[in-house]
Every structure is written in C-alpha cells, then in structure tokens.
DOZA-185461 format. One line per field, with one value per residue (C-alpha): x, y, z; residue number from 1; residue in one letter. Coordinates in nm, 2 decimals, always signed. Example, Ala and Ser with C-alpha at 12.3 -4.5 7.8 and 13.67 -1.06 7.14 Angstrom:
x <- c(+1.23 / +1.37)
y <- c(-0.45 / -0.11)
z <- c(+0.78 / +0.71)
num <- c(1 / 2)
residu <- c(A / S)
***
This chain:
x <- c(-5.05 / -5.33 / -5.54 / -5.28 / -5.13 / -5.33 / -5.18 / -4.83 / -4.73 / -4.93 / -4.75 / -4.40 / -4.48 / -4.55 / -4.23 / -4.04 / -4.27 / -4.16 / -3.81 / -3.72 / -3.95 / -3.75 / -3.39 / -3.52 / -3.70 / -3.35 / -3.18 / -3.45 / -3.38 / -3.00 / -3.03 / -3.29 / -3.15 / -2.77 / -2.66 / -2.93 / -2.81 / -2.46 / -2.45 / -2.40 / -2.74 / -3.00 / -3.29 / -3.66 / -3.95 / -3.90 / -3.57 / -3.58 / -3.84 / -3.65 / -3.32 / -3.54 / -3.70 / -3.35 / -3.23 / -3.52 / -3.50 / -3.13 / -3.22 / -3.47 / -3.27 / -2.99 / -3.24 / -3.36 / -3.07 / -2.88 / -3.18 / -3.32 / -3.65 / -3.64 / -3.79 / -3.84 / -3.64 / -3.30 / -3.17 / -3.21 / -2.83 / -2.84 / -3.12 / -2.96 / -2.64 / -2.81 / -2.97 / -2.66 / -2.44 / -2.69 / -2.69 / -2.33 / -2.37 / -2.63 / -2.49 / -2.13 / -2.33 / -2.54 / -2.24 / -2.07 / -2.39 / -2.42 / -2.04 / -2.06 / -2.38 / -2.19 / -1.84 / -1.69 / -1.64 / -1.84 / -1.81 / -1.85 / -1.95 / -2.31 / -2.35 / -2.14 / -2.37 / -2.67 / -2.53 / -2.46 / -2.81 / -2.94 / -2.79 / -2.96 / -3.32 / -3.26 / -3.14 / -3.41 / -3.67 / -3.58 / -3.55 / -3.91 / -4.06 / -3.90 / -4.03 / -4.38 / -4.36 / -4.26 / -4.54 / -4.78 / -4.63 / -4.44 / -4.18 / -4.33 / -4.36 / -4.20 / -4.20 / -3.90 / -3.95 / -3.63 / -3.49 / -3.15 / -2.94 / -2.81 / -3.00 / -2.74 / -2.66 / -3.04 / -3.12 / -2.84 / -2.96 / -3.30 / -3.21 / -3.01 / -3.34 / -3.52 / -3.66 / -3.84 / -3.87 / -3.93 / -3.82 / -4.05 / -4.01 / -3.86 / -4.00 / -3.82 / -4.00 / -4.02 / -4.31 / -4.57 / -4.68 / -5.03 / -4.92 / -4.67 / -4.98 / -5.22 / -4.93 / -4.83 / -5.20 / -5.11 / -4.78 / -4.77 / -4.54 / -4.33 / -3.99 / -3.97 / -3.58 / -3.38 / -3.60 / -3.70 / -3.86 / -4.15 / -4.22 / -4.16 / -4.40 / -4.69 / -4.63 / -4.62 / -4.95 / -5.12 / -4.97 / -5.13 / -5.47 / -5.50 / -5.32 / -5.00 / -4.75 / -4.43 / -4.05 / -3.88 / -3.50 / -3.42 / -3.24 / -2.94 / -3.20 / -3.47 / -3.22 / -3.21 / -3.57 / -3.64 / -3.38 / -3.51 / -3.70 / -4.05 / -4.18 / -4.55 / -4.46 / -4.73 / -5.05 / -4.84 / -4.58 / -4.21 / -3.92 / -3.62 / -3.28 / -2.97 / -2.67 / -2.36 / -2.28 / -2.26 / -2.34 / -2.10 / -2.20 / -2.22 / -1.87 / -1.78 / -1.96 / -1.83 / -1.49 / -1.50 / -1.64 / -1.33 / -1.07 / -1.23 / -1.29 / -0.98 / -0.77 / -0.97 / -0.92 / -0.56 / -0.51 / -0.76 / -0.62 / -0.27 / -0.22 / -0.37 / -0.10 / +0.16 / +0.01 / -0.09 / +0.24 / +0.44 / +0.18 / +0.26 / +0.67 / +0.66 / +0.43 / +0.61 / +0.92 / +0.82 / +0.69 / +0.41 / +0.21 / +0.08 / +0.02 / -0.16 / -0.30 / -0.69 / -0.94 / -1.12 / -1.33 / -1.32 / -1.11 / -0.82 / -0.55 / -0.43 / -0.20 / -0.43 / -0.25 / -0.35 / -0.21 / -0.06 / -0.23 / -0.08 / +0.28 / +0.51 / +0.46 / +0.13 / +0.06 / +0.38 / +0.31 / -0.07 / -0.09 / -0.43 / -0.69 / -0.96 / -0.88 / -1.08 / -1.27 / -0.93 / -0.66 / -0.35 / -0.18 / -0.34 / -0.09 / -0.28 / -0.30 / -0.44 / -0.74 / -0.83 / -0.72 / -0.98 / -1.23 / -1.26 / -1.17 / -0.87 / -0.63 / -0.83 / -0.71 / -0.43 / -0.65 / -0.75 / -0.40 / -0.58 / -0.89 / -0.68 / -0.47 / -0.81 / -0.77 / -1.08 / -1.33 / -1.49 / -1.83 / -1.81 / -1.78 / -1.48 / -1.19 / -1.12 / -0.79 / -0.78 / -0.70 / -0.99 / -1.23 / -1.13 / -1.23 / -1.58 / -1.64 / -1.62 / -1.92 / -2.07 / -2.01 / -2.20 / -1.93 / -1.76 / -2.07 / -1.94 / -1.65 / -1.90 / -1.79 / -1.48 / -1.37 / -1.46 / -1.34 / -1.67 / -1.98 / -2.32 / -2.25 / -2.01 / -2.32 / -2.57 / -2.39 / -2.15 / -1.77 / -1.87 / -2.20 / -2.18 / -2.00 / -2.36 / -2.54 / -2.26 / -2.28 / -2.66 / -2.61 / -2.35 / -2.54 / -2.83 / -2.57 / -2.47 / -2.84 / -2.94 / -2.66 / -2.68 / -2.47 / -2.69 / -2.65 / -2.30 / -2.32 / -2.59 / -2.37 / -2.06 / -2.28 / -2.33 / -2.02 / -1.92 / -2.17 / -2.10 / -1.72 / -1.79 / -2.02 / -1.88 / -2.17 / -2.03 / -1.69 / -1.67 / -1.48 / -1.58 / -1.58 / -1.26 / -1.49 / -1.56 / -1.24 / -1.11 / -1.36 / -1.25)
y <- c(+0.56 / +0.64 / +0.76 / +1.06 / +1.10 / +1.44 / +1.58 / +1.49 / +1.84 / +2.01 / +1.73 / +1.88 / +2.24 / +2.17 / +2.00 / +2.29 / +2.56 / +2.41 / +2.35 / +2.71 / +2.85 / +2.64 / +2.76 / +3.12 / +3.09 / +3.02 / +3.29 / +3.56 / +3.44 / +3.48 / +3.80 / +3.96 / +3.83 / +3.89 / +4.08 / +4.34 / +4.42 / +4.45 / +4.67 / +5.05 / +5.14 / +4.89 / +4.77 / +4.82 / +4.66 / +4.68 / +4.65 / +4.32 / +4.19 / +4.28 / +4.13 / +3.82 / +3.82 / +3.84 / +3.57 / +3.38 / +3.49 / +3.35 / +3.04 / +2.99 / +3.08 / +2.80 / +2.55 / +2.57 / +2.55 / +2.27 / +2.07 / +2.10 / +2.08 / +1.77 / +1.52 / +1.20 / +1.32 / +1.29 / +1.03 / +1.10 / +1.19 / +1.37 / +1.57 / +1.68 / +1.75 / +1.97 / +2.16 / +2.16 / +2.31 / +2.61 / +2.68 / +2.71 / +2.98 / +3.16 / +3.19 / +3.30 / +3.54 / +3.69 / +3.71 / +3.93 / +4.12 / +4.21 / +4.29 / +4.52 / +4.71 / +4.78 / +4.84 / +4.57 / +4.23 / +4.08 / +3.73 / +3.44 / +3.18 / +3.30 / +3.22 / +2.88 / +2.75 / +2.85 / +2.66 / +2.36 / +2.40 / +2.43 / +2.10 / +1.90 / +2.04 / +1.95 / +1.64 / +1.57 / +1.72 / +1.57 / +1.21 / +1.24 / +1.36 / +1.13 / +0.84 / +1.00 / +1.03 / +0.69 / +0.55 / +0.75 / +0.69 / +0.33 / +0.24 / +0.22 / -0.12 / -0.11 / -0.33 / -0.27 / -0.30 / -0.36 / -0.44 / -0.56 / -0.33 / -0.46 / -0.33 / -0.39 / -0.04 / +0.06 / -0.18 / -0.12 / +0.26 / +0.15 / -0.09 / +0.19 / +0.40 / +0.09 / +0.41 / +0.52 / +0.22 / -0.15 / -0.34 / -0.61 / -0.79 / -0.69 / -0.81 / -0.81 / -0.61 / -0.90 / -1.03 / -0.82 / -0.47 / -0.60 / -0.85 / -0.58 / -0.37 / -0.62 / -0.65 / -0.30 / -0.22 / -0.46 / -0.22 / +0.14 / +0.22 / +0.11 / +0.21 / +0.17 / +0.15 / +0.16 / +0.00 / +0.08 / +0.40 / +0.26 / +0.03 / +0.29 / +0.54 / +0.26 / +0.20 / +0.54 / +0.60 / +0.31 / +0.40 / +0.73 / +0.60 / +0.34 / +0.62 / +0.40 / +0.63 / +0.61 / +0.63 / +0.66 / +0.63 / +0.94 / +0.84 / +1.10 / +1.21 / +1.27 / +1.51 / +1.71 / +1.73 / +1.83 / +2.11 / +2.23 / +2.56 / +2.59 / +2.78 / +2.88 / +3.06 / +2.81 / +2.64 / +2.32 / +2.34 / +2.33 / +2.25 / +2.44 / +2.23 / +2.50 / +2.29 / +2.51 / +2.57 / +2.89 / +3.21 / +3.49 / +3.67 / +3.36 / +3.28 / +3.63 / +3.60 / +3.26 / +3.35 / +3.66 / +3.45 / +3.19 / +3.49 / +3.61 / +3.27 / +3.13 / +3.44 / +3.47 / +3.10 / +3.07 / +3.37 / +3.21 / +2.85 / +2.94 / +2.82 / +2.51 / +2.45 / +2.48 / +2.26 / +1.96 / +1.99 / +1.93 / +1.61 / +1.49 / +1.54 / +1.39 / +1.07 / +1.05 / +1.20 / +1.24 / +1.55 / +1.72 / +1.81 / +1.54 / +1.64 / +1.45 / +1.51 / +1.56 / +1.66 / +1.98 / +2.16 / +2.05 / +1.76 / +1.97 / +1.83 / +2.01 / +1.94 / +1.88 / +2.02 / +1.77 / +1.73 / +1.38 / +1.11 / +0.80 / +0.67 / +0.74 / +0.56 / +0.44 / +0.32 / +0.22 / -0.18 / -0.21 / +0.13 / +0.38 / +0.24 / +0.43 / +0.44 / +0.11 / +0.17 / +0.03 / +0.11 / +0.02 / +0.28 / +0.54 / +0.75 / +0.82 / +1.18 / +1.09 / +0.91 / +1.20 / +1.45 / +1.26 / +1.21 / +1.59 / +1.64 / +1.88 / +1.72 / +1.93 / +2.29 / +2.33 / +2.32 / +2.67 / +2.75 / +2.57 / +2.78 / +3.08 / +3.02 / +2.93 / +2.56 / +2.50 / +2.63 / +2.68 / +2.49 / +2.21 / +1.84 / +1.68 / +1.65 / +1.28 / +1.13 / +1.08 / +0.71 / +0.64 / +0.87 / +0.67 / +0.34 / +0.49 / +0.63 / +0.24 / +0.18 / +0.51 / +0.72 / +1.00 / +1.08 / +1.31 / +1.55 / +1.69 / +1.86 / +2.13 / +2.35 / +2.38 / +2.13 / +2.21 / +2.19 / +2.10 / +2.01 / +1.90 / +1.54 / +1.58 / +1.77 / +1.53 / +1.23 / +1.02 / +0.92 / +0.56 / +0.72 / +0.53 / +0.71 / +0.69 / +0.85 / +1.13 / +1.20 / +1.28 / +1.49 / +1.71 / +1.73 / +1.86 / +2.11 / +2.22 / +2.25 / +2.46 / +2.67 / +3.01 / +3.21 / +3.17 / +2.77 / +2.82 / +2.97 / +2.77 / +2.44 / +2.66 / +2.71 / +2.34 / +2.23 / +2.23 / +1.99 / +1.75 / +1.74 / +1.57 / +1.33 / +0.99 / +0.88 / +1.16 / +1.04 / +0.69 / +0.49 / +0.25 / -0.12 / -0.33 / -0.54 / -0.16 / -0.05 / -0.34 / -0.29 / +0.06)
z <- c(+3.26 / +3.02 / +3.32 / +3.38 / +3.03 / +2.96 / +3.27 / +3.20 / +3.11 / +3.39 / +3.62 / +3.48 / +3.48 / +3.88 / +3.91 / +3.74 / +3.93 / +4.25 / +4.16 / +4.12 / +4.40 / +4.64 / +4.54 / +4.50 / +4.89 / +5.01 / +4.81 / +4.93 / +5.31 / +5.24 / +5.09 / +5.29 / +5.62 / +5.56 / +5.25 / +5.21 / +5.59 / +5.51 / +5.20 / +5.26 / +5.09 / +5.17 / +4.93 / +5.04 / +4.94 / +4.54 / +4.54 / +4.74 / +4.50 / +4.20 / +4.33 / +4.41 / +4.03 / +3.85 / +4.05 / +3.97 / +3.60 / +3.58 / +3.77 / +3.48 / +3.20 / +3.32 / +3.42 / +3.04 / +2.91 / +3.11 / +3.11 / +3.49 / +3.41 / +3.20 / +3.44 / +3.33 / +3.00 / +3.15 / +3.37 / +3.73 / +3.81 / +3.47 / +3.59 / +3.96 / +3.77 / +3.58 / +3.83 / +4.03 / +3.74 / +3.68 / +4.09 / +4.08 / +3.78 / +3.93 / +4.28 / +4.16 / +3.94 / +4.21 / +4.45 / +4.16 / +4.15 / +4.52 / +4.49 / +4.21 / +4.36 / +4.69 / +4.53 / +4.75 / +4.83 / +5.10 / +5.27 / +5.08 / +5.33 / +5.35 / +4.98 / +4.98 / +5.26 / +5.07 / +4.77 / +4.98 / +5.12 / +4.73 / +4.65 / +4.92 / +4.84 / +4.44 / +4.53 / +4.77 / +4.54 / +4.21 / +4.38 / +4.54 / +4.23 / +4.01 / +4.25 / +4.23 / +3.84 / +3.78 / +3.99 / +3.76 / +3.47 / +3.46 / +3.16 / +2.83 / +2.68 / +2.34 / +2.04 / +1.81 / +1.43 / +1.24 / +0.91 / +0.76 / +1.01 / +1.30 / +1.60 / +1.88 / +1.94 / +1.93 / +2.21 / +2.41 / +2.39 / +2.49 / +2.75 / +2.93 / +3.01 / +3.18 / +3.41 / +3.07 / +2.82 / +2.84 / +2.51 / +2.51 / +2.17 / +1.80 / +1.48 / +1.16 / +0.87 / +0.70 / +0.88 / +0.69 / +0.79 / +0.86 / +1.11 / +1.28 / +1.33 / +1.45 / +1.74 / +1.80 / +1.90 / +2.21 / +2.32 / +2.47 / +2.14 / +1.90 / +1.74 / +1.37 / +1.29 / +0.99 / +0.75 / +0.38 / +0.31 / +0.12 / +0.46 / +0.71 / +0.58 / +0.55 / +0.89 / +1.03 / +0.83 / +0.98 / +1.33 / +1.28 / +1.21 / +1.48 / +1.74 / +1.83 / +1.97 / +1.74 / +1.73 / +1.45 / +1.38 / +1.12 / +0.81 / +0.68 / +0.43 / +0.69 / +0.88 / +0.53 / +0.50 / +0.86 / +0.82 / +0.49 / +0.45 / +0.40 / +0.06 / +0.06 / -0.30 / -0.48 / -0.38 / -0.25 / +0.02 / -0.12 / +0.07 / -0.01 / +0.07 / +0.06 / +0.03 / -0.01 / +0.33 / +0.59 / +0.42 / +0.42 / +0.72 / +0.91 / +0.81 / +0.95 / +1.30 / +1.36 / +1.29 / +1.50 / +1.81 / +1.77 / +1.75 / +2.07 / +2.25 / +2.16 / +2.28 / +2.61 / +2.65 / +2.59 / +2.86 / +3.13 / +3.08 / +3.08 / +3.44 / +3.36 / +3.09 / +3.30 / +3.59 / +3.32 / +3.16 / +3.51 / +3.57 / +3.21 / +3.28 / +3.59 / +3.51 / +3.16 / +3.05 / +2.71 / +2.51 / +2.69 / +2.37 / +2.10 / +1.74 / +1.48 / +1.14 / +1.14 / +0.88 / +0.85 / +0.60 / +0.27 / +0.36 / +0.44 / +0.66 / +0.97 / +1.26 / +1.59 / +1.90 / +2.22 / +2.59 / +2.54 / +2.73 / +2.63 / +2.63 / +2.39 / +2.05 / +2.15 / +1.80 / +1.67 / +1.70 / +1.59 / +1.41 / +1.43 / +1.62 / +1.87 / +2.25 / +2.44 / +2.76 / +2.99 / +2.75 / +2.90 / +2.67 / +2.84 / +3.12 / +3.46 / +3.42 / +3.09 / +3.24 / +3.40 / +3.14 / +2.87 / +3.14 / +3.18 / +2.84 / +2.93 / +2.69 / +2.40 / +2.58 / +2.35 / +2.08 / +2.13 / +1.89 / +1.63 / +1.67 / +1.68 / +1.37 / +1.16 / +1.12 / +1.40 / +1.53 / +1.89 / +1.76 / +1.48 / +1.41 / +1.57 / +1.34 / +1.23 / +1.15 / +0.78 / +0.79 / +1.04 / +0.82 / +0.50 / +0.68 / +0.82 / +0.43 / +0.32 / +0.51 / +0.54 / +0.23 / +0.36 / +0.66 / +0.43 / +0.47 / +0.82 / +0.61 / +0.50 / +0.81 / +1.02 / +1.27 / +1.60 / +1.97 / +2.09 / +1.87 / +1.87 / +1.88 / +2.17 / +2.35 / +2.27 / +2.21 / +2.38 / +2.35 / +2.24 / +2.00 / +1.67 / +1.35 / +1.18 / +1.47 / +1.52 / +1.15 / +1.19 / +1.50 / +1.32 / +1.01 / +1.25 / +1.36 / +1.02 / +0.86 / +1.20 / +1.21 / +1.38 / +1.60 / +1.92 / +1.83 / +1.91 / +2.23 / +2.36 / +2.29 / +2.41 / +2.75 / +2.74 / +2.71 / +3.11 / +3.18 / +2.97 / +3.06 / +3.41 / +3.32 / +3.29 / +3.02 / +2.78 / +2.80 / +2.82 / +2.61 / +2.32 / +2.44 / +2.30 / +2.01 / +1.88 / +1.88 / +1.70 / +1.43 / +1.33)
num <- c(1 / 2 / 3 / 4 / 5 / 6 / 7 / 8 / 9 / 10 / 11 / 12 / 13 / 14 / 15 / 16 / 17 / 18 / 19 / 20 / 21 / 22 / 23 / 24 / 25 / 26 / 27 / 28 / 29 / 30 / 31 / 32 / 33 / 34 / 35 / 36 / 37 / 38 / 39 / 40 / 41 / 42 / 43 / 44 / 45 / 46 / 47 / 48 / 49 / 50 / 51 / 52 / 53 / 54 / 55 / 56 / 57 / 58 / 59 / 60 / 61 / 62 / 63 / 64 / 65 / 66 / 67 / 68 / 69 / 70 / 71 / 72 / 73 / 74 / 75 / 76 / 77 / 78 / 79 / 80 / 81 / 82 / 83 / 84 / 85 / 86 / 87 / 88 / 89 / 90 / 91 / 92 / 93 / 94 / 95 / 96 / 97 / 98 / 99 / 100 / 101 / 102 / 103 / 104 / 105 / 106 / 107 / 108 / 109 / 110 / 111 / 112 / 113 / 114 / 115 / 116 / 117 / 118 / 119 / 120 / 121 / 122 / 123 / 124 / 125 / 126 / 127 / 128 / 129 / 130 / 131 / 132 / 133 / 134 / 135 / 136 / 137 / 138 / 139 / 140 / 141 / 142 / 143 / 144 / 145 / 146 / 147 / 148 / 149 / 150 / 151 / 152 / 153 / 154 / 155 / 156 / 157 / 158 / 159 / 160 / 161 / 162 / 163 / 164 / 165 / 166 / 167 / 168 / 169 / 170 / 171 / 172 / 173 / 174 / 175 / 176 / 177 / 178 / 179 / 180 / 181 / 182 / 183 / 184 / 185 / 186 / 187 / 188 / 189 / 190 / 191 / 192 / 193 / 194 / 195 / 196 / 197 / 198 / 199 / 200 / 201 / 202 / 203 / 204 / 205 / 206 / 207 / 208 / 209 / 210 / 211 / 212 / 213 / 214 / 215 / 216 / 217 / 218 / 219 / 220 / 221 / 222 / 223 / 224 / 225 / 226 / 227 / 228 / 229 / 230 / 231 / 232 / 233 / 234 / 235 / 236 / 237 / 238 / 239 / 240 / 241 / 242 / 243 / 244 / 245 / 246 / 247 / 248 / 249 / 250 / 251 / 252 / 253 / 254 / 255 / 256 / 257 / 258 / 259 / 260 / 261 / 262 / 263 / 264 / 265 / 266 / 267 / 268 / 269 / 270 / 271 / 272 / 273 / 274 / 275 / 276 / 277 / 278 / 279 / 280 / 281 / 282 / 283 / 284 / 285 / 286 / 287 / 288 / 289 / 290 / 291 / 292 / 293 / 294 / 295 / 296 / 297 / 298 / 299 / 300 / 301 / 302 / 303 / 304 / 305 / 306 / 307 / 308 / 309 / 310 / 311 / 312 / 313 / 314 / 315 / 316 / 317 / 318 / 319 / 320 / 321 / 322 / 323 / 324 / 325 / 326 / 327 / 328 / 329 / 330 / 331 / 332 / 333 / 334 / 335 / 336 / 337 / 338 / 339 / 340 / 341 / 342 / 343 / 344 / 345 / 346 / 347 / 348 / 349 / 350 / 351 / 352 / 353 / 354 / 355 / 356 / 357 / 358 / 359 / 360 / 361 / 362 / 363 / 364 / 365 / 366 / 367 / 368 / 369 / 370 / 371 / 372 / 373 / 374 / 375 / 376 / 377 / 378 / 379 / 380 / 381 / 382 / 383 / 384 / 385 / 386 / 387 / 388 / 389 / 390 / 391 / 392 / 393 / 394 / 395 / 396 / 397 / 398 / 399 / 400 / 401 / 402 / 403 / 404 / 405 / 406 / 407 / 408 / 409 / 410 / 411 / 412 / 413 / 414 / 415 / 416 / 417 / 418 / 419 / 420 / 421 / 422 / 423 / 424 / 425 / 426 / 427 / 428 / 429 / 430 / 431 / 432 / 433 / 434 / 435 / 436 / 437 / 438 / 439 / 440 / 441 / 442 / 443 / 444 / 445 / 446 / 447 / 448 / 449 / 450)
residu <- c(M / K / K / F / S / R / Y / K / R / L / I / K / F / I / Y / A / F / N / A / I / C / L / V / V / A / V / Y / W / F / V / W / V / G / Y / Y / N / K / I / I / E / D / P / F / W / R / R / G / N / W / L / M / V / A / L / Y / A / A / L / M / A / F / F / Y / K / T / Y / G / G / F / K / I / A / Y / L / K / K / G / N / L / I / W / S / Q / I / L / S / I / I / F / V / N / V / I / S / Y / L / Q / I / A / L / L / D / K / K / L / H / P / V / Y / P / M / F / L / M / T / L / F / D / F / V / I / V / A / V / W / A / N / F / F / Q / W / I / Y / R / K / M / F / P / P / K / K / L / M / L / I / Y / G / E / R / P / T / F / H / L / R / E / K / I / N / S / R / E / D / K / Y / Y / L / D / S / A / V / N / I / S / E / G / I / Q / K / I / I / N / Q / A / V / L / Y / D / A / V / I / I / G / D / I / P / A / H / D / R / N / Q / L / M / K / L / C / F / Q / K / S / I / R / T / Y / T / V / P / K / I / S / D / I / L / I / R / T / S / S / E / L / D / I / F / D / S / P / L / L / L / S / R / N / E / G / L / Q / I / E / Q / L / I / T / K / R / I / L / D / V / V / F / S / M / V / G / L / I / V / S / S / P / F / F / V / I / I / G / L / L / I / K / C / T / D / S / G / P / I / F / Y / R / Q / K / R / L / T / Q / G / G / K / E / F / S / I / C / K / F / R / T / M / I / Q / D / A / E / K / E / K / G / A / R / L / A / A / E / N / D / E / R / I / L / P / V / G / K / F / L / R / R / T / R / L / D / E / L / P / Q / L / W / N / I / L / K / G / E / M / S / V / V / G / P / R / P / E / R / P / E / L / A / K / K / I / E / E / E / I / P / E / F / S / Y / R / L / K / V / K / A / G / L / T / G / Y / A / Q / I / Y / G / K / Y / N / T / T / S / Y / D / K / L / K / L / D / L / K / Y / I / R / N / Y / S / L / F / L / D / L / R / L / I / L / M / T / P / K / I / M / F / M / K / E / S / T / E / G / I / M / E / D / D / A / K / E / I)
***
C-alpha cells in the first residue's frame, strides 16, 4: 500500500476523468448522431463542442455535489448511486435544453436509452476501478485508542467499512502513552477516540513526530474551534468564536429561501398529498395527518405536521419512544413513507408559517430532548437556529446516528452557515431519500435506552 500511496491522488484523478469522459462520449454520439440532425437549425463544429462542453460541465458539477468522484471514500453502492442520480439530473436538463433551443419537444426514447446505457457504463467502470483500487490499497490495519466512553458505536462504524479499514486491536489510554506509541508504529493508522484532552494532545504530537497516520474523534469543543475565524491582528494568531447565532442578513436570505421553497413545494407536491392521503385512508381509517409537539429555535414549542405512518394511539400503552427497525406500530404504507421520507412533506406548511426552515437541525420532541440532555447537556445548542425539514445531520448521518454525533453534525452546520450551504444540502437531499442506510431505524436496544 505504501508503495503506491504517493500516486493515490493521481489514480483518483484518472478515475474521475474517465468517469466523465465515458458518459460525455455517449452524449456526443446521441447529440451529433440524432438530436442535432432533427433540430430546425443544426449546429456545426463549434456549436457541437459547446453543447458537449456544457454537458460535461453539468456532469462534473453534479458528480462533485453528490460524491460521484469519491472512489474508496464512499461505499461502492453509494458511489454508483451518486453517479446514477447525477446522470438522471443532467440528462433531464439536457433534454429540456434541446427542447428550448428548437422550441419544441422531440422524441424522448434516444435520451432514455442513453441514460440506461450510462447506468451500465458507470456500474461496470465503478466496479472495475474499485477492484483495482482495493488491490493497490488494501484496507488499513487500525488500532483504536479509547477512554471511559463506550466504543460500541465507533467500532460498529469502522467495521461497516471493511473495504477501507480493518480494526485489529483496541487499547485503553490507561495503558500509558509511551506503550501505545510503541504499538502504534506497527499499524497503518490509529484512531484516537473520546479520551481526555491532555492525553489526546500528547498522542497527536507524538504521532506527528513519528509520521503515524491518525483519525481523531472530535469533541464538541473541537467543532467550535475548527469553525472559528482566524484573526491576525497581533503577532500571535487568535481564533474568534462568534456565538450569537445567524446575522441579520443571513436570517433575511434564509427566510426568503424558506418562503419560496415551501410555496413551490406545496404546489408541486399537491398530487402526492392526494395519493398518500388515499393510501393512508385505505390502510387505516384514521386521520391522514399526525401532529406532535416539537422544539425549534430558542426552545420554543410548535405543532409539527406529518403524514401518519403509525397505527392510531401508537404511544398510548408505552408512551413516547423512538421507532425501532421492525416496529410493529408502523403501517405498511408508513414503511414506504418513512423509507423515502415522504411523510415529512406536510412540514412545508410549518416552513411557510415560519415555525421551521428548509434546512436546519431536525426538531426533537420536548420529552425526548429532556432525556437526551440529562446525558448530553450540550444537546440544546442545536436550538440556536430554527428546526429544519432537512439538515446536515440527515445528509451526512443516518437515522440511527447517535444523538451525540448528530449534535456535532448540527453544530458544524450552525457554525458554517451560508446560503450556498443551504442550497447544497437541499440539492443533496434527493440522494439520501432512497438510500436504506440513511433511513434505517434504530435497533430495539437503542430504542429502549431513549
């Protein structure tokens, strides 16, 4: 692995370049061989190159947005899905572009066949290149360094990426830093878990000195430091942490985005409201919508609106608890709605009313938030902004991500907020709607704990 490590970036670039070139070549064939011949004013050499260049630019943008270039970083299935979703968006845009250029609709089947052929190409190319990449860069042998906090979730996450990492051993920080460093040189890398800050600082310095690759689990304070602004007013660097929330211009632009998005969303999704409503009524004669108290900015309570996915009075016997992976309370249609997150559509009304935002931390129930805060007092930090329909933790986490990790992801969003970040997260949302690993329920044991 070390033999090829200096070529890793070049290898990834070759993959990315060829991934784009393959689908662009197919588009060139379809455009020049079919669409350009049937439009009223056919393009010539420069015009053809411009059309293909625009297609390539759009494909590169969507690949970058959805992670289509992240070979070895994403799981193979996730990588292929990222590329497929990019192809769908770009091909739809390209067809509409051709229709606008010629001011009329043309047959869709060539574009449809091109899209199917693109799917085959990306699947074969991704599988082939991932196989080569794994031969050149086998999974890294890791050593986990942990402290008093349980490491079950961390071990589980590492083991879920056996294509990339191999957790060979785990040592407690109590064994001594020098002993740990002596062992660490025998591994490809170490993971520094949630250990005391003093010990962690010493370990990181020694690992740097001995050129040992490290993966560090950040604390909440690390998130705050990393998202601070660097000042060079004096001859010693300063980090400025602004802790008052969003600025006035950010609040205004965010509200404008919320109003426009919710109004357009309600109009476009109105057919889904009718279909989903009928499905719920046919399955269970109870109400279509489900209202529940949730928390938003500043700890203010509001009534969230969702499509009902559970049986009536689901919490009558055991009270409030999170949905488990195979929860018997969930309706058959509810499983589909939860998996695709279509049960969240009625929250567009909450956004229009100003109770929620399009992007922000997901709103938690007051009673569950209170229980979480008993273990994680900082959980209330999420309430510095409005609750959101989608969020950073939903895009980069999973349904079963721990509350502590969700908090850190939400803090990254709050501290790095920008309008462009909101737009990127909105664009990313369709990708995770159909990914099982992003929507899977928590396990029964976890449900009982919270």
